[in-house]
VEXDREN-2710 file (C-alpha; in Angstrom, 1 decimal):
% VEXDREN-2710
k/r/px/py/pz
1/UNK/-1.9/2.4/18.3
2/UNK/-4.1/5.0/16.5
3/UNK/-5.9/4.3/13.2
4/UNK/-3.5/6.7/11.4
5/UNK/-0.5/4.7/12.7
6/UNK/-2.0/1.4/11.7
7/UNK/-2.7/2.7/8.2
8/UNK/0.8/4.0/7.8
9/UNK/2.2/0.8/9.0
10/UNK/0.1/-1.2/6.6
11/UNK/1.0/1.1/3.7
12/UNK/4.7/0.6/4.4
13/UNK/4.3/-3.2/4.7
14/UNK/2.5/-3.5/1.4
15/UNK/4.9/-1.1/-0.3
16/UNK/7.9/-3.2/0.9
17/UNK/6.2/-6.4/-0.3
18/UNK/5.5/-4.9/-3.6
19/UNK/9.1/-3.6/-4.1
20/UNK/10.4/-7.0/-3.0
21/UNK/8.2/-8.8/-5.5
22/UNK/9.2/-6.4/-8.3
23/UNK/12.9/-7.1/-7.6
24/UNK/12.2/-10.9/-7.6
25/UNK/10.0/-11.0/-10.7
26/UNK/11.5/-8.1/-12.6
27/UNK/8.1/-7.7/-14.2
28/UNK/5.7/-4.9/-13.4
29/UNK/2.9/-6.6/-15.2
30/UNK/3.0/-9.7/-13.0
31/UNK/-0.5/-10.4/-11.6
32/UNK/0.8/-10.4/-8.0
33/UNK/2.6/-7.1/-8.4
34/UNK/-0.6/-5.6/-9.9
35/UNK/-2.7/-6.9/-7.0
36/UNK/-0.3/-5.5/-4.4
37/UNK/-0.2/-2.2/-6.3
38/UNK/-4.0/-2.0/-6.2
39/UNK/-4.0/-2.9/-2.5
40/UNK/-1.5/-0.1/-1.9
41/UNK/-3.7/2.3/-3.9
42/UNK/-6.7/1.4/-1.7
43/UNK/-4.7/1.9/1.5
44/UNK/-3.4/5.3/0.3
45/UNK/-7.0/6.3/-0.6
46/UNK/-8.2/5.2/2.8
47/UNK/-5.4/7.2/4.5
48/UNK/-6.2/10.2/2.4
49/UNK/-9.9/9.9/3.4
50/UNK/-8.9/9.6/7.0
51/UNK/-6.8/12.8/6.8
52/UNK/-9.6/14.7/5.1
53/UNK/-12.2/13.8/7.8
54/UNK/-9.8/15.1/10.4
55/UNK/-9.9/18.6/8.9
END
């Protein structure tokens, strides 16, 4: 599996976890939701950096 595929898989995994937690907690300001959101932001930034280096 390529680095791009791994990043995309991890992005989807964290996004799914975050959405599940939001449904359960029904609170966007829950500390766990915030942590997952930050993790997702980091993964998206990493993926964006990966795509830019490929250019």
